[in-house]
C-alpha positions as CSV (number, residue, x, y, z in Angstrom):
1,M,25.2,19.9,13.1
2,K,22.1,22.2,13.4
3,D,22.1,22.7,9.6
4,I,21.7,18.9,9.0
5,S,18.1,17.8,8.7
6,R,16.9,15.0,10.9
7,R,16.4,12.7,7.9
8,D,20.0,13.4,6.7
9,F,21.3,12.5,10.1
10,I,19.2,9.3,10.2
11,R,20.4,8.3,6.7
12,S,24.0,8.9,7.8
13,A,23.6,6.7,10.9
14,A,21.9,4.0,8.8
15,G,24.7,4.0,6.4
16,A,27.2,3.5,9.2
17,S,25.1,0.6,10.4
18,L,25.0,-1.3,7.1
19,G,28.1,-3.3,8.1
20,L,26.0,-4.9,10.8
21,A,23.2,-5.8,8.5
22,A,24.3,-9.3,7.8
23,A,23.9,-10.1,11.4
24,G,20.3,-9.1,11.7
25,T,17.6,-6.6,10.8
26,L,17.1,-2.9,11.1
27,S,13.5,-1.9,12.1
28,G,11.7,-4.1,9.7
29,F,14.2,-4.3,6.9
30,N,15.5,-7.8,6.1
31,Y,19.0,-7.4,4.5
32,A,19.7,-11.1,4.3
33,G,17.1,-11.5,1.6
34,P,14.4,-9.5,0.0
35,R,14.1,-6.0,1.5
36,M,10.5,-6.3,2.5
37,K,9.5,-3.6,5.0
38,L,6.5,-3.4,7.3
39,G,4.4,-0.2,7.3
40,L,0.9,0.9,8.3
41,V,-2.4,1.6,6.5
42,T,-4.3,4.0,8.7
43,Y,-7.5,1.9,8.3
44,Q,-8.3,1.4,11.9
45,W,-5.2,1.8,14.1
46,G,-4.4,5.3,12.7
47,R,-7.8,6.6,11.9
48,D,-8.1,9.0,14.8
49,W,-4.4,10.3,14.9
50,D,-3.6,13.7,13.6
51,L,-0.6,13.8,11.3
52,P,2.1,14.7,14.0
53,T,0.7,11.9,16.2
54,L,0.6,9.4,13.3
55,I,4.2,10.1,12.4
56,A,5.3,10.0,16.0
57,N,3.6,6.6,16.6
58,C,5.1,5.1,13.5
59,E,8.5,6.2,14.7
60,K,7.9,4.7,18.2
61,S,6.8,1.4,16.7
62,G,9.5,1.0,14.0
63,L,7.0,1.0,11.2
64,W,8.8,3.3,8.7
65,G,6.1,3.7,6.1
66,V,2.4,4.8,6.0
67,E,-0.4,4.8,3.5
68,L,-2.8,7.6,4.5
69,R,-6.4,6.5,4.4
70,T,-8.9,9.0,3.1
71,Q,-11.3,10.9,5.5
72,H,-9.3,10.2,8.6
73,A,-8.1,12.5,11.4
74,H,-4.8,13.3,9.7
75,K,-6.9,15.3,7.1
76,V,-4.6,15.0,4.1
77,E,-7.1,15.8,1.5
78,I,-7.3,17.9,-1.7
79,N,-8.6,21.0,0.2
80,L,-5.1,21.6,1.5
81,S,-3.5,24.7,0.2
82,A,-0.1,24.7,-1.5
83,A,1.5,25.8,1.7
84,E,-0.3,23.1,3.7
85,R,0.8,20.5,1.2
86,A,4.4,21.7,1.5
87,E,4.1,21.4,5.3
88,V,2.9,17.8,5.1
89,K,5.8,17.0,2.8
90,K,8.2,18.6,5.2
91,R,6.9,16.7,8.2
92,F,7.7,13.4,6.4
93,A,11.0,14.7,5.1
94,D,12.0,15.6,8.7
95,S,11.1,12.1,9.9
96,P,12.3,8.5,9.2
97,V,8.7,7.7,8.2
98,T,8.0,7.5,4.5
99,C,4.7,8.7,3.1
100,I,4.1,5.8,0.7
101,G,0.8,7.1,-0.7
102,Y,-2.8,7.8,-0.4
103,G,-5.5,5.2,0.2
104,S,-8.6,6.3,-1.7
105,N,-12.0,4.7,-2.3
106,F,-12.1,5.5,-6.0
107,E,-13.7,2.8,-8.1
108,Y,-14.6,2.4,-11.8
109,H,-17.2,-0.4,-12.1
110,S,-20.4,1.6,-12.1
111,P,-22.9,1.2,-15.0
112,D,-23.4,5.0,-14.8
113,P,-20.8,6.7,-17.1
114,A,-21.1,9.9,-15.1
115,E,-20.2,8.2,-11.9
116,V,-17.2,6.5,-13.5
117,R,-16.1,9.9,-14.9
118,R,-16.4,11.5,-11.4
119,N,-14.2,8.8,-9.9
120,I,-11.6,9.2,-12.7
121,E,-11.4,13.0,-12.3
122,Q,-11.2,12.8,-8.5
123,T,-8.4,10.3,-8.8
124,K,-6.5,12.8,-10.9
125,L,-6.9,15.5,-8.2
126,Y,-5.6,13.2,-5.5
127,L,-2.7,12.1,-7.7
128,Q,-1.6,15.7,-7.8
129,L,-2.0,15.8,-4.0
130,C,0.3,12.7,-3.8
131,K,3.0,14.4,-5.8
132,D,2.7,17.6,-3.8
133,I,3.1,15.8,-0.4
134,G,6.0,13.7,-1.6
135,A,4.2,10.4,-1.8
136,T,4.7,7.9,-4.7
137,G,1.2,6.8,-5.6
138,I,-2.5,6.3,-4.9
139,K,-4.5,3.2,-3.9
140,V,-7.7,2.6,-5.9
141,K,-9.9,-0.4,-6.4
142,P,-12.4,-2.2,-8.5
143,N,-15.3,-3.0,-6.3
144,D,-17.9,-5.0,-8.1
145,L,-19.0,-6.7,-11.4
146,P,-22.6,-5.6,-11.5
147,A,-25.0,-8.4,-12.4
148,S,-27.0,-6.0,-14.7
149,V,-24.0,-5.6,-17.1
150,P,-22.1,-8.4,-18.9
151,K,-19.0,-9.2,-17.0
152,E,-16.6,-8.7,-20.0
153,K,-18.0,-5.1,-20.5
154,T,-17.3,-4.1,-16.9
155,I,-13.9,-5.7,-16.9
156,A,-13.0,-3.7,-20.1
157,Q,-14.4,-0.5,-18.5
158,I,-12.3,-0.9,-15.4
159,A,-9.2,-1.5,-17.4
160,R,-9.8,1.5,-19.6
161,S,-10.2,3.6,-16.4
162,F,-7.0,2.3,-15.0
163,N,-5.2,3.1,-18.2
164,E,-6.5,6.7,-18.2
165,V,-5.5,7.4,-14.6
166,G,-2.3,5.6,-15.2
167,R,-1.3,7.9,-18.0
168,F,-2.1,10.9,-15.8
169,A,-0.1,9.4,-12.9
170,R,2.9,8.6,-15.2
171,D,3.2,12.3,-16.1
172,L,3.4,13.1,-12.4
173,G,5.9,10.3,-11.6
174,Q,3.3,8.4,-9.6
175,L,2.0,4.8,-9.3
176,V,-1.6,3.6,-9.4
177,R,-1.9,0.8,-6.9
178,V,-4.9,-1.4,-7.5
179,E,-6.1,-3.1,-4.4
180,V,-7.5,-6.6,-5.0
181,H,-10.9,-5.7,-3.6
182,G,-14.6,-5.9,-4.0
183,H,-17.5,-8.3,-4.8
184,L,-16.2,-10.7,-7.5
185,T,-13.4,-8.4,-8.4
186,Q,-11.2,-9.7,-5.6
187,E,-11.3,-13.1,-7.1
188,L,-7.9,-13.5,-8.8
189,P,-9.1,-14.8,-12.2
190,N,-11.2,-11.6,-12.5
191,M,-8.3,-9.4,-11.4
192,K,-6.1,-11.1,-14.0
193,A,-8.8,-10.5,-16.7
194,I,-8.7,-6.8,-15.8
195,F,-4.9,-6.6,-15.9
196,D,-4.7,-8.5,-19.2
197,Q,-6.2,-5.2,-20.6
198,V,-4.1,-2.8,-18.6
199,T,-1.4,-1.2,-20.8
200,E,0.1,1.4,-18.5
201,R,3.2,0.0,-16.8
202,N,2.8,2.2,-13.7
203,V,-0.6,0.6,-12.8
204,K,0.2,-2.1,-10.4
205,I,-1.6,-4.7,-8.2
206,C,-1.7,-4.3,-4.5
207,W,-2.2,-7.9,-3.1
208,N,-4.8,-7.6,-0.3
209,S,-4.7,-11.0,1.5
210,N,-8.3,-11.9,1.0
211,P,-10.0,-15.3,1.8
212,E,-10.7,-15.5,-2.0
213,D,-6.9,-16.0,-2.6
214,L,-7.3,-19.5,-1.2
215,L,-10.0,-20.6,-3.7
216,P,-9.1,-23.3,-6.1
217,P,-6.5,-23.8,-7.5
218,G,-5.1,-22.4,-4.3
219,L,-2.8,-19.6,-2.9
220,E,0.3,-20.4,-4.9
221,E,-1.3,-20.7,-8.3
222,N,-3.5,-17.6,-7.7
223,F,-0.5,-15.7,-6.6
224,N,1.6,-16.7,-9.6
225,S,-1.2,-15.8,-12.0
226,V,-0.9,-12.1,-11.2
227,K,2.6,-11.6,-9.7
228,K,4.0,-10.0,-12.8
229,W,1.8,-7.0,-12.1
230,F,2.8,-6.6,-8.4
231,G,3.8,-3.1,-7.5
232,D,5.5,-2.0,-4.2
233,T,2.6,-2.4,-1.8
234,V,0.9,-5.4,-0.2
235,H,-2.0,-5.2,2.4
236,V,-2.1,-7.7,5.3
237,R,-4.2,-8.0,8.4
238,E,-2.8,-8.9,11.8
239,L,-0.1,-11.5,11.0
240,N,-0.6,-13.6,14.1
241,T,-4.0,-14.9,13.0
242,E,-4.8,-18.4,11.7
243,E,-7.4,-17.1,9.3
244,Y,-4.8,-16.6,6.5
245,P,-1.5,-18.5,5.7
246,Y,0.8,-15.5,6.0
247,Q,3.9,-17.6,6.4
248,Q,3.2,-19.2,3.0
249,L,2.5,-15.8,1.5
250,F,5.9,-14.5,2.7
251,N,7.5,-17.6,1.4
252,L,6.1,-16.8,-2.0
253,F,7.2,-13.2,-1.8
254,T,10.7,-14.2,-0.7
255,K,10.9,-16.7,-3.6
256,M,10.2,-13.9,-6.1
257,K,12.6,-11.5,-4.3
258,Y,9.9,-9.0,-3.6
259,N,11.2,-5.6,-2.7
260,G,8.4,-3.5,-1.3
261,W,6.1,-2.5,1.5
262,I,4.0,-5.0,3.5
263,L,1.3,-2.7,4.9
264,L,-0.6,-3.6,8.0
265,E,-4.3,-2.9,7.6
266,A,-5.3,-4.0,11.1
267,R,-8.9,-4.6,12.1
268,T,-8.8,-5.2,15.8
269,E,-9.1,-2.7,18.7
270,P,-6.1,-3.2,21.0
271,Q,-5.9,-0.9,24.1
272,D,-2.3,0.2,23.1
273,R,-2.0,0.4,19.4
274,V,1.6,1.4,19.4
275,Q,2.5,-1.6,21.4
276,A,0.4,-3.7,19.1
277,M,2.3,-2.3,16.1
278,K,5.6,-3.3,17.8
279,E,4.3,-6.8,18.4
280,Q,3.2,-7.1,14.7
281,L,6.7,-6.0,13.7
282,A,8.2,-8.8,15.8
283,V,5.9,-11.3,14.1
284,F,6.8,-9.9,10.7
285,K,10.6,-10.2,11.4
286,E,10.2,-13.8,12.5
287,M,8.1,-14.7,9.4
288,I,10.7,-13.1,7.1
289,K,13.4,-15.0,8.9
290,K,11.6,-18.3,8.4
291,A,10.9,-17.4,4.7
292,G,14.6,-16.6,4.1
């Protein structure tokens, strides 16, 4: 038994439990319908946890996936040596928690070609980091459509940048996850205009649950306009808020049989973040149940 890794043991136990799956859920997995899973973005709730603490707290809460945000206390950055990268990979391999990817701030809208090139080259370095630590992709974003440049020119520039980093990522077996983010770029018609020019199939949209999703013609039509480019990650804020129609969103994901991670990018400051994560998981399960 001592020669069996912790993850192998967990997988064996999970396999033995599948016969019970029709009766309910297993830690965020909904086996009765689409297999959406709840994970964590270390935006606020995980920002000051070192890597062992982060993994342990995800285990305690039942959130089995994590997107590591840049410049946070877990310090998973490109300055890690080969041995340190292998150690990060091993920590996740010995845990039920999946390292989904890396949440960067790289953006490609600047009117300055040198700045765009810097972001592209940094993206490539972090894609190699993602591969080395056993993750499956990097989160990037467009962040603006500068007023000083024709809109169509910036849209084409952003799409070309996505295609370049997408080709690099493809050779590493990685995804480029484009967060719907930024001034004007988080409006779905503009995101669609960008992706109409994206040719690399491993460049995907990460839905970000923005207020702009609700602009005319409304959530469902905006959702449907870009859903063919969805990848395996979605960002949400606290699910028990009335600011965003999360139940309607989950209904739409269920309808399309979405099979990916719903990642909690929480913004509040609860006293007990692990307990808050457990509470969000309970809300998530109930919403998935209603959607199904």
